[in-house]
N, C-alpha and C positions, 0 to 999 in steps of 0.2 A: 504493500498501499503504500508506503515512504518514496518505492522506485518510482510510482505511477505518478506522485504530486512533484519528485524532482525533476523528473523529466515534463512535465508539463510547466513549470517554473522554468524550466530552462527553454523550451518552445517560445513563452511567451516574450522571454529577455533578448532573445534571441532577435525575435521580430521585432520588437520597441527597438533595439539599437541600430535593425535595418532600416527603420521606418526614420530614425531619427538621424541616419547615417545618409538615407536620400534627401530629409529635408535641408539638412547643413547643405550640402552640394547642390541641393535649388538655388538657394538662397546667393552660394556662390558665384553661381552660374550666372542668375540674375542681375547681381550687381558689376559685374565683370560688362555684359551688355549694355547697362546702365551708364559705366563708364565709358566704354568704347564710343559709343553714340555722345556722348557732352562733348567728348573729346573730339570727333569728330565734328561738332558743330560751330566748338570756339576755333576749330583751325578753320574751316567754311567763314566764318566770322573774322576772323582777322585776315584771310585772303581780299572778302569784301571789302576791308577799310580801308585796304591799302590808295597813298594817292600814287596813279600815274606819274610815269617816268616825267612826261612830258610837262606835270605840272611841276614836280622836282627841282627844275631846272633855276628856277628864277630864285630857289633860295634863299639866303645868305648862310654865315657857314655855321653860326651857331644853330642854325635849326637841321642841320643838315644828321645823318646818322654817323656818321664817321669824319670828327673833328679831324684826328690824326694823319689821316689819308690826304686832308685840305691844306694841311701844314706844311703834307711833303708836296704837295702841288705847288703851295705859294711860296719854299723857297726854289722851287723848279727854276719859277715866272722870275722871281729877282735875280736869281743867275743870268738867268737871259736878260735881263734890263742892262744889271750891271756887270760886265765881265770881272771886274777889278774884286766883288764884292766877292766871288767864288771862290778866288783864291786866295790862300794862305800860306 
């Protein structure tokens, strides 16, 4: 009699463990899908909000994304204007 109860308890526990495992797996899949969808939406919004290249050309150096590159370009222009400054 105790063997039957023990086997029945193990069956119930195994079923409960399988259900919990499926519940956790479903939750992970759901959260992954939601994060993937949100990431795609953010990337698309970033692409949509970019300024076209034609409009960026009129910006000042402070408004550009890479001021270091602008400084390098300015130095090259200065060397072309005054060749004596470029030599040391």
